[in-house]
PATORKE-348662 format. One record per residue: residue number from 1; x, y, z of N, C-alpha, C in turn; residue in one letter. Coordinates in Angstrom, 2 decimals. Layout:
N
<NUM; <X; Y; Z>; <X; Y; Z>; <X; Y; Z>; A>
...
REM end
This chain:
80
<1; <168.04; 60.67; 128.64>; <168.62; 60.40; 129.93>; <168.75; 61.70; 130.73>; M>
<2; <167.76; 62.54; 130.58>; <167.78; 63.82; 131.29>; <167.90; 63.59; 132.78>; A>
<3; <168.75; 64.38; 133.40>; <168.94; 64.28; 134.83>; <169.90; 63.19; 135.27>; G>
<4; <170.36; 62.39; 134.35>; <171.30; 61.30; 134.67>; <172.71; 61.72; 134.29>; E>
<5; <173.67; 61.33; 135.10>; <175.06; 61.59; 134.77>; <175.56; 60.43; 133.91>; Q>
<6; <176.18; 60.77; 132.79>; <176.67; 59.76; 131.86>; <178.19; 59.74; 131.92>; V>
<7; <178.75; 58.55; 132.00>; <180.20; 58.37; 132.03>; <180.64; 57.63; 130.77>; F>
<8; <181.74; 58.08; 130.19>; <182.34; 57.40; 129.05>; <183.82; 57.16; 129.34>; L>
<9; <184.29; 55.97; 129.05>; <185.72; 55.71; 129.15>; <186.43; 56.46; 128.02>; A>
<10; <187.62; 56.92; 128.30>; <188.37; 57.67; 127.30>; <188.57; 56.82; 126.03>; V>
<11; <188.67; 55.51; 126.18>; <188.82; 54.62; 125.02>; <187.53; 54.64; 124.19>; V>
<12; <186.38; 54.70; 124.85>; <185.10; 54.78; 124.14>; <185.02; 56.07; 123.34>; T>
<13; <185.49; 57.15; 123.91>; <185.50; 58.43; 123.19>; <186.37; 58.31; 121.94>; V>
<14; <187.52; 57.66; 122.07>; <188.39; 57.45; 120.91>; <187.68; 56.62; 119.85>; A>
<15; <186.95; 55.59; 120.27>; <186.22; 54.74; 119.33>; <185.13; 55.52; 118.62>; E>
<16; <184.43; 56.37; 119.35>; <183.37; 57.19; 118.74>; <183.95; 58.12; 117.69>; L>
<17; <185.05; 58.78; 118.02>; <185.68; 59.70; 117.07>; <186.23; 58.95; 115.86>; R>
<18; <186.83; 57.81; 116.09>; <187.36; 56.98; 115.00>; <186.22; 56.55; 114.08>; Y>
<19; <185.12; 56.08; 114.66>; <183.98; 55.65; 113.86>; <183.41; 56.78; 113.01>; G>
<20; <183.33; 57.98; 113.59>; <182.83; 59.13; 112.84>; <183.76; 59.48; 111.69>; A>
<21; <185.05; 59.38; 111.93>; <186.04; 59.68; 110.89>; <185.94; 58.67; 109.75>; L>
<22; <185.90; 57.40; 110.09>; <185.85; 56.34; 109.08>; <184.53; 56.40; 108.29>; V>
<23; <183.46; 56.76; 108.99>; <182.15; 56.84; 108.33>; <182.01; 58.09; 107.47>; A>
<24; <182.97; 58.99; 107.57>; <182.92; 60.19; 106.75>; <181.87; 61.19; 107.20>; G>
<25; <181.63; 61.24; 108.52>; <180.64; 62.19; 109.03>; <181.02; 63.61; 108.65>; W>
<26; <180.03; 64.40; 108.38>; <180.24; 65.81; 108.06>; <180.53; 66.63; 109.31>; G>
<27; <180.88; 67.90; 109.09>; <181.23; 68.78; 110.20>; <180.12; 68.91; 111.23>; D>
<28; <178.89; 69.04; 110.77>; <177.77; 69.23; 111.69>; <177.60; 68.01; 112.61>; Q>
<29; <177.67; 66.82; 112.05>; <177.54; 65.60; 112.87>; <178.69; 65.47; 113.85>; C>
<30; <179.90; 65.78; 113.39>; <181.04; 65.68; 114.30>; <180.94; 66.71; 115.42>; R>
<31; <180.42; 67.90; 115.12>; <180.22; 68.91; 116.17>; <179.19; 68.41; 117.20>; R>
<32; <178.12; 67.78; 116.72>; <177.11; 67.24; 117.64>; <177.71; 66.13; 118.49>; R>
<33; <178.55; 65.30; 117.88>; <179.22; 64.25; 118.65>; <180.07; 64.87; 119.75>; L>
<34; <180.86; 65.88; 119.40>; <181.72; 66.53; 120.39>; <180.90; 67.20; 121.49>; E>
<35; <179.75; 67.77; 121.14>; <178.87; 68.37; 122.15>; <178.33; 67.28; 123.09>; Q>
<36; <177.98; 66.15; 122.52>; <177.48; 65.04; 123.33>; <178.57; 64.52; 124.27>; S>
<37; <179.78; 64.41; 123.75>; <180.90; 63.96; 124.59>; <181.15; 64.96; 125.71>; I>
<38; <181.10; 66.26; 125.38>; <181.35; 67.30; 126.37>; <180.31; 67.29; 127.49>; A>
<39; <179.13; 66.76; 127.22>; <178.06; 66.70; 128.22>; <178.22; 65.51; 129.16>; A>
<40; <179.24; 64.70; 128.95>; <179.47; 63.52; 129.78>; <180.68; 63.73; 130.68>; T>
<41; <180.89; 62.78; 131.55>; <182.13; 62.73; 132.33>; <183.00; 61.67; 131.68>; T>
<42; <184.14; 62.10; 131.17>; <185.06; 61.16; 130.52>; <186.00; 60.61; 131.59>; V>
<43; <185.98; 59.29; 131.70>; <186.77; 58.61; 132.73>; <188.10; 58.17; 132.13>; V>
<44; <189.21; 58.60; 132.71>; <190.50; 58.18; 132.18>; <190.73; 56.68; 132.42>; P>
<45; <191.52; 56.11; 131.57>; <191.89; 54.70; 131.73>; <193.24; 54.69; 132.43>; V>
<46; <193.30; 54.04; 133.58>; <194.54; 54.04; 134.34>; <195.53; 52.99; 133.86>; S>
<47; <195.05; 52.03; 133.10>; <195.90; 50.95; 132.60>; <196.31; 51.28; 131.17>; D>
<48; <197.57; 51.59; 130.97>; <198.02; 51.97; 129.63>; <197.84; 50.83; 128.63>; S>
<49; <197.84; 49.59; 129.10>; <197.62; 48.47; 128.20>; <196.21; 48.51; 127.62>; D>
<50; <195.24; 48.93; 128.41>; <193.86; 49.02; 127.92>; <193.76; 50.09; 126.84>; A>
<51; <194.41; 51.22; 127.05>; <194.38; 52.28; 126.04>; <195.07; 51.83; 124.76>; A>
<52; <196.16; 51.11; 124.89>; <196.89; 50.62; 123.71>; <196.10; 49.53; 123.00>; A>
<53; <195.20; 48.86; 123.72>; <194.40; 47.79; 123.12>; <193.58; 48.27; 121.95>; G>
<54; <193.00; 49.46; 122.07>; <192.21; 50.00; 120.96>; <193.09; 50.24; 119.75>; F>
<55; <194.27; 50.75; 119.97>; <195.19; 51.01; 118.86>; <195.53; 49.71; 118.14>; E>
<56; <195.80; 48.67; 118.92>; <196.12; 47.37; 118.31>; <194.93; 46.82; 117.56>; R>
<57; <193.75; 46.94; 118.15>; <192.54; 46.44; 117.51>; <192.26; 47.20; 116.21>; L>
<58; <192.35; 48.49; 116.25>; <192.12; 49.30; 115.05>; <193.15; 48.97; 113.97>; A>
<59; <194.38; 48.70; 114.39>; <195.42; 48.35; 113.44>; <195.21; 46.99; 112.79>; G>
<60; <194.59; 46.06; 113.52>; <194.34; 44.72; 112.98>; <193.19; 44.73; 111.97>; R>
<61; <192.28; 45.66; 112.13>; <191.12; 45.72; 111.26>; <191.02; 47.10; 110.63>; F>
<62; <192.02; 47.45; 109.82>; <192.02; 48.80; 109.25>; <190.85; 49.00; 108.30>; P>
<63; <190.32; 50.18; 108.35>; <189.28; 50.59; 107.41>; <189.78; 51.84; 106.74>; R>
<64; <189.60; 51.91; 105.47>; <190.04; 53.10; 104.79>; <189.01; 54.20; 105.00>; T>
<65; <189.49; 55.40; 105.07>; <188.60; 56.55; 105.18>; <188.06; 56.81; 103.78>; I>
<66; <186.74; 56.82; 103.61>; <186.18; 56.98; 102.27>; <186.60; 58.31; 101.66>; P>
<67; <186.89; 58.26; 100.37>; <187.22; 59.50; 99.70>; <185.93; 60.28; 99.45>; D>
<68; <186.09; 61.49; 98.95>; <184.95; 62.37; 98.76>; <183.88; 61.75; 97.87>; T>
<69; <184.28; 61.06; 96.82>; <183.31; 60.45; 95.90>; <182.48; 59.39; 96.61>; E>
<70; <183.11; 58.54; 97.40>; <182.38; 57.49; 98.12>; <181.42; 58.10; 99.14>; E>
<71; <181.87; 59.14; 99.84>; <181.03; 59.76; 100.86>; <179.81; 60.41; 100.24>; R>
<72; <179.90; 60.80; 98.98>; <178.78; 61.47; 98.32>; <178.05; 60.54; 97.36>; R>
<73; <178.22; 59.23; 97.56>; <177.58; 58.24; 96.70>; <176.07; 58.34; 96.69>; G>
<74; <175.48; 57.87; 95.64>; <174.04; 57.97; 95.45>; <173.25; 57.20; 96.52>; K>
<75; <173.80; 56.11; 97.02>; <173.06; 55.27; 97.97>; <173.24; 55.68; 99.41>; N>
<76; <174.01; 56.70; 99.67>; <174.23; 57.15; 101.05>; <173.14; 58.11; 101.49>; R>
<77; <172.77; 58.00; 102.73>; <171.85; 58.98; 103.29>; <172.66; 60.13; 103.85>; T>
<78; <172.04; 61.26; 103.97>; <172.72; 62.43; 104.49>; <172.98; 62.24; 105.98>; N>
<79; <174.25; 62.34; 106.40>; <174.59; 62.16; 107.82>; <174.62; 63.49; 108.55>; T>
<80; <174.39; 64.58; 107.85>; <174.31; 65.89; 108.52>; <172.89; 66.23; 108.63>; D>
REM end
Protein backbone atom coordinates (compact mmCIF):
# COMPACT_ATOMS: atom_id res chain seq x y z
CA MET A 1 0.00 0.00 0.00
CA ALA A 2 2.88 2.30 -0.79
CA GLY A 3 1.82 5.90 -1.02
CA GLU A 4 -1.48 5.26 0.75
CA GLN A 5 -2.31 6.59 4.19
CA VAL A 6 -3.48 3.82 6.50
CA PHE A 7 -5.79 4.46 9.45
CA LEU A 8 -6.30 2.13 12.41
CA ALA A 9 -8.81 2.56 15.20
CA VAL A 10 -7.19 2.53 18.61
CA VAL A 11 -9.33 -0.53 19.44
CA THR A 12 -7.86 -2.34 16.42
CA VAL A 13 -4.37 -1.57 17.69
CA ALA A 14 -5.33 -3.08 21.05
CA GLU A 15 -6.65 -6.19 19.28
CA LEU A 16 -3.45 -6.55 17.27
CA ARG A 17 -1.28 -6.30 20.38
CA TYR A 18 -3.54 -8.68 22.31
CA GLY A 19 -3.42 -11.22 19.47
CA ALA A 20 0.38 -11.03 19.33
CA LEU A 21 0.59 -11.55 23.08
CA VAL A 22 -1.78 -14.52 23.11
CA ALA A 23 -0.04 -16.07 20.11
CA GLY A 24 3.28 -15.85 21.91
CA TRP A 25 4.98 -13.75 19.25
CA GLY A 26 8.69 -13.25 19.78
CA ASP A 27 10.39 -9.90 20.30
CA GLN A 28 11.29 -9.48 16.64
CA CYS A 29 7.70 -9.98 15.44
CA ARG A 30 6.32 -7.67 18.10
CA ARG A 31 8.86 -5.00 17.10
CA ARG A 32 7.76 -5.32 13.46
CA LEU A 33 4.13 -5.03 14.56
CA GLU A 34 4.93 -1.86 16.50
CA GLN A 35 6.82 -0.45 13.50
CA SER A 36 3.82 -1.18 11.29
CA ILE A 37 1.47 0.49 13.77
CA ALA A 38 3.79 3.52 13.99
CA ALA A 39 3.58 3.89 10.19
CA THR A 40 -0.20 4.38 10.40
CA THR A 41 -2.49 7.06 11.73
CA VAL A 42 -4.14 5.74 14.87
CA VAL A 43 -7.65 7.13 15.20
CA PRO A 44 -8.91 7.60 18.75
CA VAL A 45 -12.30 6.22 19.68
CA SER A 46 -14.49 9.01 21.00
CA ASP A 47 -17.10 6.66 22.45
CA SER A 48 -15.81 5.14 25.67
CA ASP A 49 -18.40 2.36 25.34
CA ALA A 50 -16.75 1.22 22.11
CA ALA A 51 -13.34 1.07 23.78
CA ALA A 52 -14.80 -0.86 26.71
CA GLY A 53 -16.46 -3.26 24.26
CA PHE A 54 -13.15 -4.89 23.42
CA GLU A 55 -12.40 -5.41 27.09
CA ARG A 56 -15.76 -7.07 27.61
CA LEU A 57 -15.34 -9.22 24.52
CA ALA A 58 -11.84 -10.31 25.50
CA GLY A 59 -13.11 -11.10 28.99
CA ARG A 60 -15.93 -13.29 27.64
CA PHE A 61 -13.57 -15.33 25.51
CA PRO A 62 -10.39 -15.56 27.56
CA ARG A 63 -7.41 -17.25 26.03
CA THR A 64 -4.50 -18.27 28.11
CA ILE A 65 -1.11 -16.98 27.15
CA PRO A 66 0.91 -20.04 26.12
CA ASP A 67 3.72 -20.94 28.43
CA THR A 68 7.26 -21.27 27.14
CA GLU A 69 6.91 -25.01 26.46
CA GLU A 70 3.78 -24.56 24.33
CA ARG A 71 5.33 -21.68 22.38
CA ARG A 72 8.33 -23.86 21.56
CA GLY A 73 6.28 -26.93 20.61
CA LYS A 74 7.43 -29.17 17.82
CA ASN A 75 4.46 -28.38 15.57
CA ARG A 76 4.83 -24.61 15.73
CA THR A 77 6.42 -22.64 12.97
CA ASN A 78 8.91 -19.95 13.81
CA THR A 79 7.06 -16.62 14.19
CA ASP A 80 10.28 -14.60 14.22
